[in-house]
KOLDOTI-869980 format. One record per residue (C-alpha): x negated, y, z negated; residue number from 1. Coordinates in nm, 2 decimals. Example, Ala and Ser with C-alpha at 12.3 -4.5 7.8 and 13.67 -1.06 7.14 Angstrom:
<recs>
+--------+--------+--------+-----+
|      x |      y |      z | pos |
+--------+--------+--------+-----+
|  -1.23 |  -0.45 |  -0.78 |   1 |
|  -1.37 |  -0.11 |  -0.71 |   2 |
+--------+--------+--------+-----+
</recs>
This chain:
<recs>
+--------+--------+--------+-----+
|      x |      y |      z | pos |
+--------+--------+--------+-----+
| -22.81 |  23.01 | -22.28 |   1 |
| -22.83 |  23.37 | -22.18 |   2 |
| -22.52 |  23.32 | -21.96 |   3 |
| -22.32 |  23.18 | -22.25 |   4 |
| -22.42 |  23.48 | -22.47 |   5 |
| -22.31 |  23.72 | -22.19 |   6 |
| -21.98 |  23.54 | -22.14 |   7 |
| -21.91 |  23.55 | -22.51 |   8 |
| -22.00 |  23.92 | -22.52 |   9 |
| -21.77 |  23.99 | -22.22 |  10 |
| -21.49 |  23.80 | -22.39 |  11 |
| -21.53 |  24.00 | -22.71 |  12 |
| -21.52 |  24.32 | -22.51 |  13 |
| -21.20 |  24.21 | -22.32 |  14 |
| -21.03 |  24.12 | -22.65 |  15 |
| -21.12 |  24.46 | -22.79 |  16 |
| -20.97 |  24.62 | -22.48 |  17 |
| -20.63 |  24.47 | -22.57 |  18 |
| -20.63 |  24.65 | -22.91 |  19 |
| -20.77 |  25.00 | -22.94 |  20 |
| -20.94 |  25.06 | -22.60 |  21 |
| -20.68 |  25.32 | -22.54 |  22 |
| -20.87 |  25.56 | -22.76 |  23 |
| -20.87 |  25.90 | -22.60 |  24 |
| -21.14 |  26.10 | -22.78 |  25 |
| -21.09 |  26.48 | -22.79 |  26 |
| -20.74 |  26.45 | -22.66 |  27 |
| -20.42 |  26.57 | -22.84 |  28 |
| -20.09 |  26.42 | -22.74 |  29 |
| -19.86 |  26.67 | -22.92 |  30 |
| -19.50 |  26.59 | -23.00 |  31 |
| -19.26 |  26.48 | -23.26 |  32 |
| -19.40 |  26.23 | -23.51 |  33 |
| -19.21 |  26.01 | -23.75 |  34 |
| -19.48 |  25.95 | -24.01 |  35 |
| -19.80 |  26.12 | -24.11 |  36 |
| -20.05 |  25.91 | -24.31 |  37 |
| -20.31 |  26.11 | -24.50 |  38 |
| -20.51 |  25.81 | -24.62 |  39 |
| -20.62 |  25.71 | -24.26 |  40 |
| -20.97 |  25.83 | -24.21 |  41 |
| -21.06 |  25.71 | -23.85 |  42 |
| -20.91 |  25.70 | -23.51 |  43 |
| -20.96 |  25.32 | -23.50 |  44 |
| -20.76 |  25.27 | -23.82 |  45 |
| -20.49 |  25.50 | -23.68 |  46 |
| -20.47 |  25.29 | -23.36 |  47 |
| -20.46 |  24.97 | -23.56 |  48 |
| -20.17 |  25.11 | -23.78 |  49 |
| -19.98 |  25.20 | -23.46 |  50 |
| -20.04 |  24.85 | -23.31 |  51 |
| -19.88 |  24.70 | -23.62 |  52 |
| -19.58 |  24.93 | -23.64 |  53 |
| -19.28 |  24.82 | -23.45 |  54 |
| -19.15 |  25.18 | -23.39 |  55 |
| -19.48 |  25.33 | -23.29 |  56 |
| -19.55 |  25.39 | -22.92 |  57 |
| -19.84 |  25.64 | -22.95 |  58 |
| -20.05 |  25.81 | -23.21 |  59 |
| -20.28 |  26.12 | -23.27 |  60 |
| -20.55 |  26.14 | -23.53 |  61 |
| -20.71 |  26.46 | -23.67 |  62 |
| -21.03 |  26.43 | -23.88 |  63 |
| -21.01 |  26.79 | -24.00 |  64 |
| -20.73 |  27.04 | -24.03 |  65 |
| -20.82 |  27.21 | -23.70 |  66 |
| -20.46 |  27.21 | -23.56 |  67 |
| -20.25 |  27.00 | -23.80 |  68 |
| -20.33 |  26.85 | -24.14 |  69 |
| -20.59 |  26.57 | -24.12 |  70 |
| -20.47 |  26.22 | -24.09 |  71 |
| -20.28 |  25.98 | -23.86 |  72 |
| -19.96 |  26.09 | -23.68 |  73 |
| -19.74 |  25.80 | -23.55 |  74 |
| -19.49 |  25.87 | -23.27 |  75 |
| -19.20 |  25.67 | -23.13 |  76 |
| -19.26 |  25.79 | -22.77 |  77 |
| -19.56 |  25.86 | -22.54 |  78 |
| -19.60 |  26.24 | -22.50 |  79 |
| -19.83 |  26.37 | -22.22 |  80 |
| -20.18 |  26.47 | -22.30 |  81 |
| -20.24 |  26.83 | -22.39 |  82 |
| -20.48 |  26.93 | -22.10 |  83 |
| -20.57 |  27.25 | -22.28 |  84 |
| -20.66 |  27.09 | -22.61 |  85 |
| -20.99 |  27.21 | -22.75 |  86 |
| -21.00 |  26.98 | -23.06 |  87 |
| -21.32 |  26.82 | -22.94 |  88 |
| -21.45 |  26.56 | -23.19 |  89 |
| -21.19 |  26.64 | -23.45 |  90 |
| -20.90 |  26.46 | -23.28 |  91 |
| -20.82 |  26.15 | -23.08 |  92 |
| -20.50 |  25.99 | -22.94 |  93 |
| -20.38 |  25.67 | -22.79 |  94 |
| -20.09 |  25.47 | -22.65 |  95 |
| -19.98 |  25.14 | -22.83 |  96 |
| -20.11 |  24.82 | -22.68 |  97 |
| -20.22 |  24.99 | -22.37 |  98 |
| -20.51 |  24.90 | -22.15 |  99 |
| -20.75 |  25.17 | -22.07 | 100 |
| -20.60 |  25.42 | -21.83 | 101 |
| -20.84 |  25.45 | -21.54 | 102 |
| -20.82 |  25.81 | -21.42 | 103 |
| -21.02 |  26.05 | -21.21 | 104 |
| -21.00 |  26.36 | -21.00 | 105 |
| -20.80 |  26.36 | -20.68 | 106 |
| -20.98 |  26.44 | -20.35 | 107 |
| -20.77 |  26.75 | -20.33 | 108 |
| -20.90 |  27.01 | -20.58 | 109 |
| -20.71 |  27.04 | -20.91 | 110 |
| -20.53 |  26.71 | -20.96 | 111 |
| -20.60 |  26.39 | -21.15 | 112 |
| -20.48 |  26.04 | -21.09 | 113 |
| -20.40 |  25.75 | -21.33 | 114 |
| -20.41 |  25.40 | -21.19 | 115 |
| -20.13 |  25.15 | -21.28 | 116 |
| -19.94 |  25.43 | -21.45 | 117 |
| -19.57 |  25.52 | -21.40 | 118 |
| -19.44 |  25.87 | -21.50 | 119 |
| -19.06 |  25.82 | -21.45 | 120 |
| -18.82 |  26.11 | -21.44 | 121 |
| -18.81 |  26.47 | -21.32 | 122 |
| -18.83 |  26.37 | -20.95 | 123 |
| -18.72 |  26.64 | -20.70 | 124 |
| -18.82 |  26.45 | -20.38 | 125 |
| -18.93 |  26.10 | -20.27 | 126 |
| -19.15 |  26.12 | -19.96 | 127 |
| -19.14 |  25.78 | -19.81 | 128 |
| -19.37 |  25.87 | -19.52 | 129 |
| -19.67 |  25.92 | -19.76 | 130 |
| -19.85 |  25.58 | -19.78 | 131 |
| -20.14 |  25.65 | -20.02 | 132 |
| -20.19 |  25.80 | -20.36 | 133 |
| -20.46 |  26.05 | -20.25 | 134 |
| -20.21 |  26.19 | -20.00 | 135 |
| -19.94 |  26.20 | -20.27 | 136 |
| -20.18 |  26.39 | -20.50 | 137 |
| -20.26 |  26.64 | -20.22 | 138 |
| -19.89 |  26.69 | -20.14 | 139 |
| -19.82 |  26.78 | -20.51 | 140 |
| -20.11 |  27.03 | -20.51 | 141 |
| -19.99 |  27.19 | -20.19 | 142 |
| -19.64 |  27.23 | -20.33 | 143 |
| -19.76 |  27.50 | -20.57 | 144 |
| -19.60 |  27.54 | -20.91 | 145 |
| -19.29 |  27.35 | -20.81 | 146 |
| -19.48 |  27.02 | -20.84 | 147 |
| -19.62 |  26.95 | -21.19 | 148 |
| -19.68 |  26.57 | -21.16 | 149 |
| -19.63 |  26.28 | -20.92 | 150 |
| -19.60 |  25.90 | -20.89 | 151 |
| -19.69 |  25.70 | -20.59 | 152 |
| -19.54 |  25.35 | -20.56 | 153 |
| -19.68 |  25.11 | -20.31 | 154 |
| -19.44 |  24.94 | -20.07 | 155 |
| -19.33 |  24.59 | -20.18 | 156 |
| -19.31 |  24.67 | -20.56 | 157 |
| -19.06 |  24.45 | -20.73 | 158 |
| -18.73 |  24.64 | -20.79 | 159 |
| -18.89 |  24.98 | -20.70 | 160 |
| -18.86 |  25.21 | -20.40 | 161 |
| -19.19 |  25.29 | -20.25 | 162 |
| -19.32 |  25.63 | -20.17 | 163 |
| -19.45 |  25.95 | -20.32 | 164 |
| -19.23 |  26.09 | -20.60 | 165 |
| -19.29 |  26.46 | -20.67 | 166 |
| -19.18 |  26.59 | -21.01 | 167 |
| -19.09 |  26.93 | -21.15 | 168 |
| -19.24 |  26.85 | -21.50 | 169 |
| -19.53 |  26.64 | -21.64 | 170 |
| -19.32 |  26.33 | -21.70 | 171 |
| -19.44 |  26.12 | -21.99 | 172 |
| -19.62 |  25.79 | -21.92 | 173 |
| -19.38 |  25.49 | -21.91 | 174 |
| -19.43 |  25.22 | -22.18 | 175 |
| -19.37 |  24.96 | -21.91 | 176 |
| -19.68 |  24.87 | -21.70 | 177 |
| -19.66 |  24.93 | -21.33 | 178 |
| -19.94 |  24.78 | -21.14 | 179 |
| -19.83 |  24.91 | -20.79 | 180 |
| -19.80 |  25.27 | -20.93 | 181 |
| -20.05 |  25.55 | -20.94 | 182 |
| -19.95 |  25.88 | -21.11 | 183 |
| -20.11 |  26.21 | -21.16 | 184 |
| -20.06 |  26.57 | -21.27 | 185 |
| -20.20 |  26.91 | -21.21 | 186 |
+--------+--------+--------+-----+
</recs>
């Protein structure tokens, strides 16, 4: 009986991951918005509204007027996170119908990685000799200010060239899932 309860609990958690698990508390994703809804009073409600809007690709919610007027901001694209945001508990963001982005610090100091994330565009070089995402992250860090973000694509990815793609800008996250990709930024 306990196993059945655990399985049901796990199933409920997995279902919730498919809706608003992409909640990024304390994170601002600044950028052009197409609608601002004052009557939304929680990040979960803002996420749900975005999930039900065809045009919406990402959202940001402010509970107080710390940066912008309180409410839910819907966006037609996925802007990068503002790493310098200090909105704390007064804001949250998310990406539509996204699974939770697993991220962490790179082994080389200063960088972060995001599993199964593609950041297309702004590539200045593809290093095909680099075979792992930790080495790709380290290469971006060693490039100095020229490299702002990176994407590593494992060999054998369908319709994709493999290698380490170094980028001159923090490219926005693609709306298309890319399981063989790992990306990161400084």
